[in-house]
C-alpha positions as CSV (number, residue, x, y, z in Angstrom):
1,M,-28.5,26.7,-22.9
2,A,-27.1,29.9,-24.3
3,A,-26.3,32.8,-22.1
4,Q,-29.1,35.3,-21.6
5,T,-28.9,39.0,-20.6
6,F,-31.5,40.4,-18.2
7,Y,-31.8,44.1,-17.7
8,A,-33.2,45.3,-14.4
9,G,-36.7,46.5,-14.2
10,G,-39.3,43.9,-15.3
11,G,-40.3,41.4,-17.9
12,L,-41.1,43.3,-21.0
13,N,-40.7,42.0,-24.5
14,P,-37.4,43.3,-26.0
15,D,-38.9,43.5,-29.5
16,A,-41.5,46.0,-28.2
17,A,-39.0,48.1,-26.4
18,V,-38.4,50.8,-29.0
19,F,-41.1,53.4,-29.1
20,I,-41.8,54.5,-32.7
21,P,-44.2,57.5,-33.0
22,G,-47.5,56.6,-34.5
23,Q,-47.5,53.1,-33.0
24,K,-49.0,51.9,-29.8
25,A,-46.5,51.9,-26.9
26,A,-45.4,48.7,-25.4
27,P,-47.0,47.8,-22.0
28,G,-45.4,49.8,-19.2
29,F,-43.6,52.0,-21.7
30,I,-43.5,55.7,-20.9
31,P,-44.5,57.7,-24.0
32,G,-42.1,60.5,-24.9
33,L,-39.2,58.8,-23.0
34,L,-37.0,58.3,-26.1
35,S,-38.2,61.3,-28.2
36,K,-38.2,64.0,-25.5
37,P,-35.2,66.3,-25.6
38,P,-32.8,66.4,-22.6
39,G,-34.5,67.8,-19.6
40,V,-36.5,66.8,-16.6
41,F,-39.4,64.4,-17.0
42,K,-42.8,65.1,-15.6
43,A,-44.4,62.4,-13.5
44,T,-47.5,62.3,-15.8
45,A,-47.2,60.7,-19.2
46,E,-47.6,62.7,-22.4
47,P,-49.6,61.5,-25.3
48,A,-47.7,60.3,-28.3
49,S,-47.4,63.0,-30.9
50,E,-46.4,62.9,-34.5
51,A,-42.6,62.7,-34.8
52,P,-40.4,65.2,-36.7
53,A,-38.6,64.0,-39.8
54,N,-35.3,63.5,-38.0
55,E,-36.7,61.7,-34.9
56,K,-35.1,58.4,-35.9
57,D,-31.7,60.1,-35.9
58,Q,-32.4,61.7,-32.6
59,L,-33.3,58.2,-31.2
60,L,-30.1,56.6,-32.5
61,S,-28.1,59.5,-31.1
62,F,-29.7,59.2,-27.7
63,L,-29.1,55.4,-27.6
64,A,-25.5,55.8,-28.6
65,N,-24.9,57.9,-25.5
66,I,-26.4,55.5,-22.9
67,P,-23.7,54.4,-20.5
68,T,-23.3,50.6,-20.4
69,P,-20.9,48.3,-18.5
70,N,-18.8,48.1,-21.7
71,R,-18.4,51.8,-22.5
72,N,-18.2,55.1,-20.7
73,R,-20.1,57.9,-22.4
74,Q,-21.7,61.0,-21.1
75,M,-25.1,60.3,-19.7
76,P,-27.9,62.6,-21.0
77,S,-29.0,65.0,-18.3
78,F,-32.6,64.1,-18.6
79,L,-31.9,60.7,-17.0
80,A,-31.0,62.4,-13.8
81,N,-34.7,62.6,-12.7
82,I,-36.4,59.2,-13.0
83,P,-40.2,59.5,-13.2
84,T,-42.6,57.4,-11.1
85,P,-44.9,55.6,-13.5
86,N,-48.7,55.1,-13.2
87,Q,-49.3,57.6,-10.3
88,A,-53.0,58.3,-10.1
89,S,-53.0,61.6,-8.4
90,A,-50.9,64.2,-6.6
91,E,-52.1,62.8,-3.3
92,V,-50.7,59.4,-4.1
93,Q,-47.4,61.0,-5.3
94,K,-47.1,62.9,-2.0
95,A,-47.9,59.9,0.1
96,N,-45.2,57.8,-1.6
97,V,-42.5,60.4,-1.7
98,K,-40.4,58.7,1.0
99,E,-40.3,55.4,-1.0
100,E,-39.0,57.0,-4.2
101,P,-35.3,57.6,-5.2
102,K,-34.0,61.0,-4.8
103,E,-32.8,63.1,-7.7
104,Q,-29.7,61.8,-9.4
105,E,-30.3,58.3,-8.0
106,L,-30.3,55.3,-10.2
107,P,-30.8,51.6,-9.2
108,P,-27.6,49.9,-7.9
109,V,-28.1,47.1,-10.5
110,I,-27.3,47.8,-14.1
111,S,-27.8,44.3,-15.6
112,V,-28.0,40.6,-14.7
113,R,-26.6,38.1,-17.2
114,K,-27.6,34.5,-16.2
115,M,-26.0,31.3,-17.5
116,T,-28.7,28.8,-16.9
117,S,-26.8,25.7,-18.0
118,K,-24.0,26.5,-15.5
119,G,-26.1,27.7,-12.6
120,C,-24.4,31.1,-12.3
121,A,-24.9,34.8,-13.2
122,I,-23.0,38.0,-13.6
123,V,-24.5,41.1,-11.9
124,I,-23.1,44.5,-13.1
125,L,-23.5,47.3,-10.5
126,R,-23.1,51.0,-10.4
127,D,-22.9,51.1,-6.6
128,R,-19.4,50.2,-5.2
129,R,-20.7,49.8,-1.6
130,V,-23.2,47.1,-2.8
131,M,-20.4,45.2,-4.5
132,E,-18.0,45.4,-1.6
133,L,-20.7,44.3,0.9
134,A,-21.8,41.4,-1.3
135,I,-18.2,40.2,-1.7
136,A,-17.5,40.6,2.1
137,M,-20.5,38.5,2.9
138,K,-19.4,35.8,0.4
139,V,-22.9,34.2,0.3
140,A,-26.5,35.2,-0.3
141,V,-29.9,33.6,-0.3
142,V,-31.9,34.5,-3.4
143,D,-35.3,32.8,-4.2
144,G,-34.7,30.5,-1.2
145,I,-31.4,29.2,-2.7
146,C,-27.9,29.6,-1.3
147,I,-25.5,31.3,-3.8
148,E,-21.8,32.1,-3.6
149,V,-20.8,35.7,-4.4
150,R,-17.3,36.7,-5.7
151,R,-15.8,39.7,-7.5
152,H,-16.4,39.6,-11.2
153,T,-13.3,40.2,-13.3
154,R,-12.5,40.2,-17.0
155,D,-9.1,38.8,-17.8
156,K,-8.4,41.1,-20.7
157,L,-8.9,44.3,-18.7
158,P,-6.4,45.9,-16.4
159,K,-7.2,46.2,-12.7
160,D,-8.2,49.9,-12.8
161,E,-10.7,49.2,-15.7
162,Q,-12.5,46.2,-14.2
163,P,-16.3,46.6,-14.2
164,L,-18.2,46.9,-10.9
165,G,-19.8,43.6,-10.7
166,V,-20.1,40.3,-8.9
167,F,-20.1,36.6,-10.0
168,C,-22.9,34.5,-8.4
169,A,-22.8,30.7,-8.5
170,W,-25.2,28.1,-7.2
171,G,-24.4,25.2,-9.5
172,F,-26.3,23.5,-12.4
173,R,-27.5,20.7,-10.2
174,V,-29.4,23.1,-8.0
175,E,-30.6,25.0,-11.0
176,R,-32.1,21.8,-12.4
177,R,-34.2,21.4,-9.2
178,M,-35.1,25.0,-8.5
179,A,-34.0,28.0,-10.6
180,V,-32.7,31.3,-9.3
181,S,-34.5,34.0,-11.3
182,E,-32.9,37.0,-12.8
183,E,-35.6,39.2,-11.2
184,G,-34.7,37.7,-7.8
185,L,-31.0,38.6,-8.3
186,E,-31.9,42.1,-9.4
187,E,-34.2,42.7,-6.4
188,Y,-31.7,41.3,-3.9
189,F,-28.8,43.4,-5.0
190,N,-30.9,46.6,-5.4
191,G,-32.3,46.1,-1.9
192,L,-28.8,45.4,-0.5
193,S,-27.9,49.0,-1.0
194,K,-30.0,49.8,2.2
195,V,-28.6,46.8,4.3
196,A,-26.0,47.5,7.0
197,Q,-22.8,45.4,7.0
198,P,-23.1,42.5,9.5
199,E,-20.6,42.1,12.3
200,G,-18.1,39.3,12.5
201,L,-17.3,38.9,8.8
202,D,-13.5,38.6,9.4
203,E,-13.5,35.2,11.1
204,E,-10.1,33.7,11.9
205,A,-9.2,30.0,11.8
206,P,-8.7,28.3,15.2
207,F,-5.1,27.4,14.2
208,E,-2.5,28.1,11.5
209,E,-2.5,26.1,8.3
210,T,0.8,24.2,8.1
211,L,2.1,20.9,6.8
212,Q,2.1,18.4,9.7
213,Y,5.1,16.0,10.0
214,F,5.5,13.3,12.6
215,A,8.6,11.0,12.6
216,L,8.1,7.4,13.6
217,S,10.9,5.0,14.8
218,S,11.2,1.8,16.8
219,Q,13.8,0.4,19.2
220,G,13.8,-3.2,17.8
221,P,11.7,-6.1,16.5
222,L,8.7,-7.4,18.4
223,A,6.9,-10.7,18.2
224,M,4.6,-11.2,15.3
225,D,1.3,-13.2,15.2
226,T,1.6,-15.5,12.1
227,K,-1.8,-16.9,12.5
228,P,-4.2,-14.1,11.5
229,K,-7.9,-14.3,12.1
230,A,-10.9,-12.2,11.2
231,D,-11.6,-9.4,13.7
232,R,-14.8,-7.4,14.4
233,A,-14.9,-3.9,13.0
234,N,-16.6,-1.7,15.6
235,A,-16.2,1.5,17.5
236,S,-14.3,0.0,20.4
237,Q,-11.4,-0.8,18.0
238,M,-11.0,2.9,17.5
239,L,-11.6,4.0,21.1
240,D,-9.4,1.4,22.8
241,G,-6.4,1.7,20.5
242,P,-2.8,2.3,21.6
243,H,-3.3,6.1,21.3
244,G,-4.8,6.2,24.9
245,R,-7.0,9.2,24.2
246,P,-10.6,8.0,23.7
247,D,-11.8,11.5,24.7
248,L,-10.2,13.0,21.6
249,V,-11.7,10.4,19.4
250,N,-15.2,11.1,20.9
251,N,-14.7,14.8,20.4
252,L,-13.9,14.2,16.8
253,W,-17.0,12.0,16.3
254,D,-19.2,14.7,17.9
255,A,-17.8,17.3,15.6
256,K,-18.4,15.1,12.6
257,Q,-22.0,14.5,13.8
258,Q,-22.6,18.3,14.0
259,L,-21.5,18.6,10.4
260,E,-23.8,15.7,9.4
261,D,-26.7,17.4,11.2
262,L,-26.0,20.6,9.3
263,W,-26.3,18.7,6.0
264,Q,-29.5,17.0,7.1
265,R,-31.4,20.2,8.0
266,P,-34.3,20.5,5.6
267,P,-34.6,23.5,3.3
268,P,-35.0,26.4,3.0
269,P,-32.6,27.4,2.0
270,M,-31.7,24.9,-0.7
271,G,-28.0,24.1,-1.5
272,R,-27.0,24.5,2.1
273,S,-23.8,22.5,1.5
274,L,-22.5,25.6,-0.3
275,M,-22.3,27.4,3.1
276,Q,-20.1,24.6,4.5
277,R,-17.7,24.8,1.5
278,V,-17.4,28.6,1.6
279,A,-16.8,28.5,5.4
280,R,-14.0,25.9,4.9
281,E,-12.4,28.1,2.1
282,Q,-12.7,31.2,4.3
283,L,-11.1,29.6,7.4
284,F,-8.6,27.3,5.6
285,P,-7.9,28.6,2.1
286,H,-5.2,26.1,1.4
287,S,-7.1,23.1,2.5
288,G,-8.2,20.9,-0.4
289,K,-7.2,23.7,-2.8
290,E,-7.5,22.7,-6.5
291,G,-4.4,23.8,-8.3
292,T,-3.7,24.5,-11.9
293,E,-0.5,22.5,-12.5
294,H,-2.0,19.0,-12.3
295,E,-5.0,17.1,-13.6
296,N,-6.5,16.7,-10.1
297,R,-5.8,17.4,-6.4
298,A,-3.8,14.2,-6.0
299,G,-1.0,15.7,-8.1
300,E,-1.0,18.9,-5.9
301,K,-0.7,16.9,-2.7
302,L,2.1,14.7,-4.1
303,E,4.1,17.8,-5.2
304,E,3.7,19.4,-1.8
305,L,4.7,16.2,0.0
306,A,7.7,15.6,-2.4
307,T,9.0,19.1,-1.7
308,A,8.6,18.7,2.1
309,V,10.3,15.3,2.5
310,G,12.7,15.4,-0.5
311,L,11.0,12.5,-2.2
312,L,12.9,13.0,-5.4
313,D,16.2,14.0,-4.0
314,G,18.9,11.6,-5.0
315,V,16.7,9.4,-7.1
316,P,18.9,7.6,-9.6
317,K,18.4,8.6,-13.3
318,N,16.5,6.1,-15.4
319,S,15.0,4.4,-12.4
320,S,11.5,3.0,-12.2
321,F,8.4,3.7,-10.1
322,L,5.1,1.9,-9.4
323,D,1.9,3.9,-9.2
324,L,-0.2,1.6,-7.0
325,C,-4.0,2.0,-6.8
326,G,-3.3,5.4,-8.4
327,G,-5.9,5.8,-11.2
328,P,-6.5,8.0,-13.1
329,G,-2.7,8.7,-12.9
330,A,-1.9,12.2,-11.6
331,W,1.1,10.8,-9.6
332,S,2.4,9.0,-12.7
333,Q,2.1,12.3,-14.7
334,F,4.0,14.2,-11.9
335,L,6.9,11.8,-12.1
336,L,7.0,11.4,-15.9
337,E,7.2,15.2,-16.3
338,K,10.6,15.2,-14.6
339,P,12.9,15.0,-17.7
340,E,16.0,15.2,-15.5
341,L,15.1,11.9,-13.9
342,A,14.0,10.1,-17.2
343,M,12.0,7.6,-15.1
344,K,10.1,4.5,-16.3
345,G,6.7,4.0,-14.8
346,F,4.3,1.1,-14.1
347,G,0.7,1.4,-13.0
348,F,-1.6,-1.0,-11.1
349,T,-5.1,0.0,-10.2
350,L,-8.6,-1.5,-10.0
351,R,-10.2,-1.8,-13.4
352,S,-13.6,0.0,-13.5
353,H,-16.7,-2.2,-13.1
354,S,-14.5,-5.3,-12.5
355,G,-16.1,-6.2,-9.1
356,E,-19.2,-8.3,-8.5
357,K,-22.5,-6.7,-7.7
358,G,-22.6,-5.4,-4.2
359,D,-18.8,-5.4,-4.1
360,W,-16.5,-2.3,-4.2
361,N,-16.0,-1.0,-7.7
362,A,-13.8,1.6,-9.3
363,E,-15.6,4.2,-11.5
364,E,-14.7,5.0,-15.1
365,K,-13.3,8.4,-13.9
366,D,-10.6,6.4,-12.1
367,D,-9.4,4.6,-15.2
368,W,-5.9,5.5,-16.4
369,Y,-5.6,8.7,-18.4
370,P,-5.4,7.8,-22.2
371,E,-2.2,9.8,-22.6
372,L,-0.5,7.5,-20.0
373,A,-1.4,4.4,-22.0
374,E,0.2,6.0,-25.1
375,N,3.4,6.9,-23.2
376,R,6.2,4.5,-24.2
377,N,7.8,5.0,-20.8
378,W,4.8,3.8,-18.9
379,T,3.1,0.4,-18.6
380,A,-0.2,-0.7,-17.1
381,L,-0.2,-3.9,-15.0
382,W,-3.5,-5.7,-14.2
383,G,-2.6,-8.9,-12.3
384,E,-3.3,-12.5,-13.1
385,D,-7.0,-12.1,-13.7
386,G,-6.8,-8.7,-15.4
387,T,-9.0,-6.9,-12.8
388,G,-6.2,-5.0,-11.0
389,D,-7.7,-6.0,-7.6
390,L,-4.8,-5.8,-5.2
391,L,-6.7,-7.7,-2.4
392,K,-6.5,-10.9,-4.5
393,P,-3.2,-12.6,-3.5
394,K,-2.4,-14.0,-7.0
395,N,-2.8,-10.6,-8.5
396,L,-0.3,-9.1,-6.1
397,E,2.2,-11.9,-6.7
398,H,1.8,-11.6,-10.4
399,C,2.4,-7.8,-10.3
400,T,5.4,-7.9,-8.1
401,Q,7.0,-10.8,-10.0
402,Q,6.7,-8.7,-13.2
403,L,8.4,-5.8,-11.5
404,R,11.2,-8.0,-10.1
405,D,11.8,-9.3,-13.6
406,Q,12.4,-5.7,-14.6
407,G,14.9,-5.2,-11.8
408,G,12.4,-3.8,-9.2
409,V,11.4,-0.2,-8.7
410,F,13.0,2.6,-6.7
411,L,9.7,4.4,-5.8
412,C,6.4,2.8,-4.8
413,L,3.6,5.3,-4.5
414,A,0.2,4.1,-3.2
415,D,-2.9,6.3,-3.3
416,G,-5.5,3.7,-2.7
417,G,-8.8,4.4,-1.0
418,F,-12.5,3.8,-1.2
419,S,-15.7,4.9,0.4
420,D,-19.0,3.1,0.6
421,K,-22.4,4.0,2.2
422,A,-22.4,0.5,3.7
423,I,-19.4,1.4,5.9
424,P,-20.6,2.4,9.4
425,P,-19.8,5.9,10.6
426,N,-16.3,6.5,11.9
427,Q,-15.0,3.1,10.8
428,L,-13.4,3.9,7.5
429,E,-9.9,3.2,8.9
430,L,-11.0,-0.4,9.9
431,Y,-12.4,-1.1,6.4
432,F,-9.3,0.3,4.8
433,Y,-7.0,-2.0,6.8
434,R,-6.6,-4.9,4.3
435,L,-5.9,-2.5,1.4
436,F,-3.2,-0.7,3.5
437,L,-1.7,-4.1,4.3
438,A,-1.7,-5.1,0.6
439,E,0.0,-1.9,-0.4
440,L,2.8,-2.3,2.2
441,L,3.3,-5.9,1.1
442,T,3.6,-4.8,-2.5
443,A,6.2,-2.3,-1.6
444,A,8.2,-4.8,0.4
445,S,8.0,-7.2,-2.5
446,C,9.2,-5.0,-5.4
447,L,11.4,-2.2,-4.0
448,Q,15.1,-2.0,-4.6
449,P,17.4,-1.6,-1.7
450,G,17.2,2.0,-0.5
451,G,13.9,2.5,-2.2
452,R,11.1,4.8,-1.1
453,F,7.4,4.3,-0.3
454,V,4.5,6.7,-0.1
455,C,1.0,5.5,1.0
456,K,-2.2,7.3,1.7
457,L,-4.0,6.2,4.9
458,Y,-6.7,7.5,7.2
459,T,-6.9,7.8,10.9
460,S,-4.5,5.6,12.9
461,C,-6.5,4.9,16.0
462,S,-6.8,1.1,15.9
463,A,-4.2,-1.5,17.0
464,A,-4.3,-3.1,13.6
465,T,-3.2,0.1,11.8
466,S,-0.7,0.9,14.5
467,S,0.8,-2.5,14.0
468,L,1.4,-1.9,10.3
469,L,3.0,1.5,11.1
470,F,5.4,-0.3,13.5
471,L,6.3,-2.9,10.9
472,T,7.0,-0.1,8.4
473,T,9.7,1.2,10.8
474,R,11.3,-2.2,10.7
475,L,11.4,-2.3,6.9
476,F,12.7,1.3,6.3
477,D,15.4,3.5,7.7
478,D,13.3,6.6,8.0
479,V,9.5,6.7,8.5
480,A,7.1,9.7,9.0
481,I,3.4,10.6,8.8
482,V,2.8,13.7,6.8
483,K,-0.4,15.7,6.3
484,P,0.1,18.3,3.5
485,M,-1.8,21.6,3.6
486,T,-3.5,20.6,0.3
487,S,-5.1,17.7,2.1
488,R,-8.4,18.8,3.7
489,V,-7.8,19.8,7.2
490,A,-11.2,18.6,8.3
491,G,-10.6,15.1,6.7
492,P,-8.9,12.0,8.1
493,E,-6.4,11.7,5.2
494,R,-2.7,11.7,5.8
495,Y,0.4,10.1,4.1
496,L,3.0,7.5,5.2
497,Y,6.4,8.3,3.9
498,A,9.3,5.8,4.2
499,S,12.8,5.8,2.7
500,G,15.8,3.6,2.8
501,F,14.2,0.2,2.2
502,R,16.2,-2.5,4.1
503,Q,17.2,-6.0,3.0
504,G,17.9,-8.8,5.4
505,A,16.4,-11.6,7.5
506,E,14.0,-9.3,9.4
507,T,12.6,-7.9,6.2
508,T,12.0,-11.5,5.0
509,E,10.2,-12.3,8.2
510,V,8.0,-9.2,8.1
511,R,7.2,-9.9,4.4
512,A,6.2,-13.4,5.2
513,A,3.9,-12.3,8.1
514,L,2.2,-9.7,5.7
515,S,1.8,-12.4,3.1
516,Q,0.0,-14.7,5.5
517,S,-2.5,-12.0,6.5
518,Q,-3.0,-11.2,2.8
519,A,-3.6,-14.9,2.0
520,F,-6.1,-15.2,4.9
521,G,-8.2,-12.4,3.3
522,A,-8.4,-14.6,0.2
523,G,-9.5,-11.7,-2.0
524,A,-12.8,-11.2,-0.1
525,S,-14.5,-7.8,-0.4
526,P,-13.5,-5.4,2.4
527,L,-17.3,-5.0,3.0
528,E,-17.4,-8.7,3.8
529,T,-14.1,-9.1,5.7
530,P,-12.9,-5.7,6.6
531,L,-10.5,-6.3,9.6
532,L,-8.0,-8.9,10.7
533,T,-6.2,-9.3,14.0
534,P,-3.1,-7.2,14.3
535,I,0.2,-8.8,13.2
536,V,1.9,-7.1,16.2
537,G,-0.6,-7.1,19.2
538,A,-1.3,-4.1,21.4
539,N,0.6,-5.8,24.3
540,E,3.7,-6.2,22.2
541,L,3.5,-2.6,20.9
542,S,3.4,-1.3,24.5
543,K,6.9,-2.7,25.0
544,D,8.4,-0.2,22.5
545,T,8.0,3.1,24.4
546,Q,9.7,5.1,21.8
547,F,7.4,4.1,19.0
548,L,4.3,4.3,21.3
549,E,5.1,7.9,22.4
550,Q,5.6,9.1,18.8
551,L,2.4,7.3,17.7
552,R,0.4,8.9,20.4
553,T,1.7,12.4,19.6
554,M,0.7,11.9,16.0
555,V,-2.7,10.5,16.6
556,S,-3.7,13.0,19.3
557,T,-2.4,16.1,17.3
558,L,-4.2,15.2,14.1
559,C,-7.3,14.1,15.9
560,F,-7.4,17.5,17.8
561,R,-6.8,19.5,14.6
562,Q,-9.4,17.6,12.6
563,A,-12.1,18.1,15.4
564,G,-11.2,21.7,15.8
565,A,-11.4,22.4,12.0
566,L,-14.8,20.6,11.8
567,Q,-16.2,22.6,14.7
568,A,-15.0,25.9,13.3
569,I,-16.4,25.1,9.8
570,V,-19.8,24.2,11.3
571,D,-19.9,27.4,13.4
572,Q,-18.9,29.6,10.4
573,A,-21.4,27.9,8.1
574,V,-24.2,28.5,10.5
575,Y,-23.1,32.1,10.8
576,L,-22.9,32.6,7.1
577,E,-26.4,31.2,6.7
578,D,-27.8,33.4,9.4
579,I,-26.4,36.6,7.9
580,A,-27.5,35.6,4.4
581,L,-31.1,35.0,5.5
582,D,-31.2,38.2,7.5
583,A,-29.8,40.2,4.5
584,A,-32.3,38.5,2.2
585,E,-35.2,39.6,4.5
586,E,-33.9,43.2,4.7
587,S,-33.2,43.4,1.0
588,A,-36.7,42.3,0.1
589,K,-38.1,45.2,2.2
590,H,-35.8,47.8,0.5
591,A,-36.1,46.4,-3.1
592,K,-39.4,48.2,-3.5
593,Y,-37.6,51.5,-3.2
594,W,-36.1,50.9,-6.6
595,E,-39.0,49.4,-8.5
596,A,-40.0,52.5,-10.5
597,A,-36.5,53.5,-11.4
598,A,-35.5,50.0,-12.3
599,A,-38.6,49.7,-14.7
600,V,-37.5,52.9,-16.6
601,Q,-33.9,51.7,-16.7
602,R,-35.0,48.4,-18.2
603,E,-37.0,50.2,-21.0
604,I,-33.9,52.1,-22.0
605,H,-31.7,49.0,-22.0
606,M,-34.2,47.1,-24.1
607,A,-34.5,49.9,-26.6
608,E,-30.7,49.8,-26.9
609,R,-30.7,46.1,-27.4
610,A,-33.4,46.3,-30.1
611,V,-31.3,48.8,-32.1
612,E,-28.2,46.8,-31.6
613,R,-29.9,43.7,-32.9
614,A,-31.2,45.5,-35.9
615,A,-27.8,46.8,-36.7
616,K,-26.3,43.4,-36.3
617,Q,-28.9,41.8,-38.5
618,E,-28.2,44.5,-41.1
619,R,-24.5,43.7,-41.1
620,R,-25.2,40.0,-41.4
621,D,-27.6,40.5,-44.3
622,A,-25.0,42.6,-46.1
623,E,-22.3,39.9,-45.6
624,N,-24.7,37.2,-46.8
625,A,-25.5,39.3,-49.9
626,E,-21.8,39.7,-50.6
627,N,-21.1,36.0,-50.2
628,A,-24.0,35.1,-52.4
629,R,-22.7,37.0,-55.5
630,P,-22.1,34.7,-58.5
631,V,-18.5,34.0,-59.2
632,Q,-17.4,35.1,-62.7
633,N,-15.8,32.6,-65.0
634,V,-12.2,33.8,-64.8
635,P,-9.6,31.9,-66.8
636,W,-7.3,29.7,-64.8
637,Q,-4.0,31.2,-63.8
638,A,-1.4,29.7,-61.5
639,S,0.2,31.8,-58.8
640,K,3.2,31.0,-56.7
641,G,1.9,33.0,-53.8
642,S,-1.8,31.8,-53.9
643,K,-3.4,30.0,-51.0
644,T,-4.0,27.0,-53.2
645,G,-0.2,26.4,-53.4
646,G,0.2,27.7,-57.0
647,H,-2.2,25.2,-58.6
648,G,-5.3,27.4,-59.0
649,R,-7.9,29.3,-57.0
650,R,-11.0,28.3,-55.0
651,D,-14.6,29.4,-55.2
652,R,-15.5,31.2,-51.9
653,N,-19.0,29.5,-51.8
654,T,-18.2,25.9,-52.9
655,N,-14.6,25.7,-51.8
656,K,-13.9,23.9,-55.1
657,K,-10.7,24.5,-56.9
658,F,-10.6,25.8,-60.4
659,S,-7.9,24.5,-62.8
660,Q,-7.3,24.1,-66.5
661,A,-9.6,21.1,-66.4
662,G,-12.4,23.2,-64.9
663,W,-14.0,23.1,-61.4
664,Q,-12.9,20.1,-59.3
């Protein structure tokens, strides 16, 4: 829907806004408002009188001097005193004197421009305090709907010439269900001029936003179970893991439940999730931040991680990489945009809609970017059956064999993950286990000696996940768990980084154990067979005190930070909703103070719009008349400098070329 401009004061027809003497005034219009010379209006309306000959010129001159957000002109002095319309008697006027604006007062709102199709609006103000208060509160409740409020800026204007205004957003999805009205926005911001600033707006985060880095290492090999079996995915797997801190896990689950309860609270207000998002951005501005350098957040996270760990330091020129489970391809784009490396890329990801009904499926938004498919330095691999399903052993073998035939890869980057409503709460790590195992096996099967591996994973509480982390320390020289700032602080996501891929007998044994577990899964859906018994059991892991201590530090720290972030976001979201509801209630009381002044202001703006529309239509008619003139039959003449390349000229109406042979 096209953008609409709403001017504060009421719902009058713009076409009836101009008062022409001799005609009946529009409803609510104050006779004499536009034809009266500068001065002070009386509270009572004057009857329309016959206009002098030059009244039209006076009207146009008056309208040309009305200040708008786009121009600064001297305001006529007679606008200093806004009349109170429709007062029946002096007694009524005297009784209502405390509810009327004082002299020289105009409503805080100048105009409201709503973009219905986007679920947002721009409110232009003349009161700086109202703007600063609205921006400081960050949120508001208008017409029972939560909206976000930010400073409105225009890119082409310098800082000192920016208009006083705010940008309000609530989203097109909310707008489809229940609209935020222009009148509601006007009344809220007008009434906000009488609302005191709430306390506690400058909330601080419970801890500093920083990249988290945890090195992992092991003292030596441990016995591996080469006969995997299906294991039960339940809460006890998370609570009784090698981390030894079930209290921290329970605290984390309690914090997640509080956030879930916040989402489940019934309206009003509608769109309450906005409060949670604004609270997170206020407390943790870098968390989950969408950048401008990459197609999506995955690219932002990889760039931060690569800088932190030196992922690309010393990468041989013209080497290859595998983007594993990485659709739509932000990581491939990041690497291909390094001309100094001149890398060749391969991609393997689940093809959209390739799974069976009820199974996990990729969406079309996760398909490879079209520009990647057109890049001659990048190739998509799909496995033996063409689905790109890494959980199927033959697809994994087919993919790694193709890469080995090409000489292997120096980088293997795995960004796999999935979510499904069928997964029980707090058990995503367990349902992700087989995909994590398949990604580690793929890296161990195609990396060149000294190669590097990056893999996204979730919480690391279970013995099964801890076992895979231990095996990673046996396959690589250096291993670490990294959580970038661009990864949501309240989420379970973190990244495994490993460098210096080893060759040798132990690597062969670990790869064989991983292959046996992969084969046992037999390509079954993770919803059907989510968890397998650990390759290295919990009793064996306890023998390596070095690894166990590092693991516990990593798990407990990230668990504590995630729970603390969730609790802080919930508390701040509740606070923001409370102050927004209180401000909406107070604003509704004070909005009546501006009703009369806003009504008169709207009349003036509508009159201006009517004149501007008429002038615009007049210019358009003149242009159409000019373009409609018949073209004279001018003899053909070539010109070296003509726009037709020296072969003739074109008719402006038909765009046909005229040559010696006539019109073509």
